[in-house]
C-alpha positions in Angstrom: -137.3 47.9 -74.3 -136.7 46.1 -71.1 -133.3 45.1 -69.7 -133.6 41.7 -71.2 -135.5 40.5 -74.3 -135.7 36.8 -73.6 -132.2 35.3 -73.8 -131.0 38.0 -76.3 -129.5 41.3 -75.2 -131.9 44.2 -75.0 -131.5 47.9 -74.8 -131.9 50.4 -72.0 -133.3 53.9 -72.3 -131.4 56.0 -69.8 -133.1 59.4 -69.4 -133.0 62.4 -67.2 -135.9 64.4 -65.8 -135.9 67.4 -63.5 -138.4 69.1 -61.2 -139.1 71.5 -64.1 -139.1 69.3 -67.2 -139.2 65.7 -68.5 -136.8 64.3 -71.0 -134.0 66.9 -70.6 -131.5 64.3 -71.8 -131.5 60.6 -72.9 -129.4 57.9 -74.5 -130.0 54.4 -75.6 -127.6 51.8 -74.1 -127.0 48.5 -75.7 -127.0 45.4 -73.5 -127.3 45.7 -69.8 -124.5 48.0 -68.6 -124.4 49.5 -65.2 -126.2 52.9 -65.5 -123.6 54.6 -63.3 -121.0 54.2 -66.1 -123.2 56.5 -68.3 -124.8 58.7 -65.7 -122.1 61.5 -65.8 -122.1 61.6 -69.6 -125.9 62.0 -69.6 -125.5 65.0 -67.3 -123.2 66.7 -69.9 -125.6 65.8 -72.8 -128.5 67.8 -71.6 -130.9 69.4 -74.2 -130.9 72.7 -72.4 -132.4 73.8 -69.1 -130.6 74.6 -65.9 -127.7 72.5 -64.7 -129.0 70.1 -62.1 -127.8 70.7 -58.6 -128.9 67.4 -57.0 -128.7 64.1 -58.7 -131.0 61.3 -57.5 -130.7 57.8 -59.0 -131.9 54.3 -58.2 -129.9 52.0 -56.1 -128.2 50.3 -59.0 -126.6 53.5 -60.3 -124.0 54.3 -57.8 -120.5 53.3 -57.0 -117.8 54.9 -54.8 -115.9 56.2 -57.9 -119.1 57.8 -59.2 -119.7 59.5 -55.8 -116.1 60.9 -56.1 -116.4 62.1 -59.7 -119.8 63.7 -59.2 -118.6 65.5 -56.0 -115.5 66.8 -57.9 -117.7 67.9 -60.8 -119.8 69.9 -58.4 -123.0 67.8 -58.2 -124.8 66.8 -55.0 -125.3 63.1 -55.5 -128.1 61.4 -53.5 -128.8 57.9 -54.8 -131.4 55.6 -53.3 -129.6 53.3 -50.9 -129.6 49.5 -51.2 -128.9 47.2 -48.3 -128.8 50.1 -45.8 -128.6 47.9 -42.7 -125.4 46.3 -44.2 -123.9 49.6 -45.5 -120.3 50.0 -44.7 -119.4 53.5 -43.5 -116.0 55.0 -43.8 -113.8 57.0 -41.4 -110.8 59.2 -41.7 -109.2 58.5 -38.3 -108.8 54.8 -37.4 -108.5 55.7 -33.7 -111.4 58.1 -33.4 -114.3 57.0 -31.2 -117.6 57.3 -33.1 -119.6 55.8 -30.3 -122.6 53.8 -31.6 -121.3 54.1 -35.1 -117.9 52.3 -34.4 -119.3 49.0 -35.6 -120.6 50.5 -38.8 -117.8 52.9 -39.6 -115.3 50.1 -40.1 -113.7 51.2 -43.3 -110.7 53.7 -43.3 -110.2 56.2 -46.1 -106.6 56.4 -47.2 -106.1 60.2 -47.4 -102.4 59.7 -48.4 -103.6 57.9 -51.6 -106.0 60.7 -52.4 -103.3 63.3 -51.9 -100.8 61.4 -54.1 -103.4 61.2 -56.9 -105.1 64.6 -56.4 -103.5 66.2 -59.5 -104.6 63.3 -61.7 -108.1 63.3 -60.2 -108.4 67.0 -61.1 -107.1 66.4 -64.6 -109.7 63.6 -65.1 -112.5 65.9 -63.9 -111.3 68.7 -66.1 -111.2 66.4 -69.1 -114.7 65.2 -68.5 -116.1 68.7 -67.9 -114.6 70.0 -71.1 -115.7 67.0 -73.1 -112.2 65.8 -73.9 -113.0 62.3 -72.6 -116.3 60.6 -71.7 -116.9 59.5 -68.1 -117.8 56.1 -69.5 -114.3 55.7 -70.9 -112.7 57.0 -67.7 -114.7 54.6 -65.5 -113.9 51.7 -67.9 -110.1 52.4 -67.7 -110.1 52.9 -64.0 -111.6 49.5 -63.5 -109.8 47.6 -66.2 -109.9 43.9 -65.5 -112.5 44.2 -62.8 -110.1 45.7 -60.3 -109.6 49.4 -59.7 -106.3 51.0 -60.6 -104.5 53.1 -57.9 -106.1 56.2 -59.4 -109.4 54.5 -59.3 -108.9 53.5 -55.7 -108.1 57.2 -54.9 -111.3 58.4 -56.5 -113.2 55.6 -54.8 -111.7 56.7 -51.4 -112.7 60.3 -52.1 -116.2 59.1 -53.0 -116.5 57.0 -49.8 -116.3 60.2 -47.8 -119.3 61.6 -49.5 -121.2 58.3 -49.6 -120.8 58.1 -45.8 -122.0 61.6 -45.4 -125.0 60.8 -47.6 -125.9 57.6 -45.6 -125.6 59.6 -42.3 -127.8 62.4 -43.6 -130.4 59.9 -44.7 -130.4 58.0 -41.4 -130.6 61.3 -39.5 -133.5 62.6 -41.6 -137.0 62.9 -40.3 -138.6 59.9 -42.3 -135.8 57.6 -41.1 -136.4 58.4 -37.4 -140.1 57.7 -37.4 
C-alpha cells in the first residue's frame, strides 16, 4: 500500500535488497513513520545472505543519530542526500581554516559530549547488536518529546562527523565534478 490511503493511515512495506538478491529482509510498518527508525532493525532481521557492508537509502531515511549508530555498528552508510546546496557540514576545530568550506562547515561537533557518553553509546550498540533492544525503541527513547536527550545529542554529534565525510566524498566524486 502507499504511504497514505486517502485520509486514513496506510501501511509501508520497508524492504532490503542487495546486489546479489532481492527481498533479503522486509517488514510492514503501520502509519507513516520515518523509515530511519526501522532501518537498523531491518538490517538485523535478514533472511540469510551476507551481511551488507554498504547501506544506501533514500533521502528520507537518514538522521544524524542513525549515521552515528550505523557507524558504530560497523556499516558504511551512504544515503541519498536531500537539499545538498543547503547541507550543513560539521567541524571538530572551531578555529581551523577550511578555506572555501568555511561557510559550509559552520557546525561544531562537541567531542567532550561524545567522550562523556562514549560508554553508554557502546552499551546501546552492543544491546542492538545482540538483540536485547530494538533500534526503533532506542531511537524513540533518545528523542522523547521531540528533542534529543544528552545521549542522543552525543550520538548525533558522532554521526555528524560521518555525515560530513559522506557529503564531502559525494561532492568530490567524479559525477559531481562534471
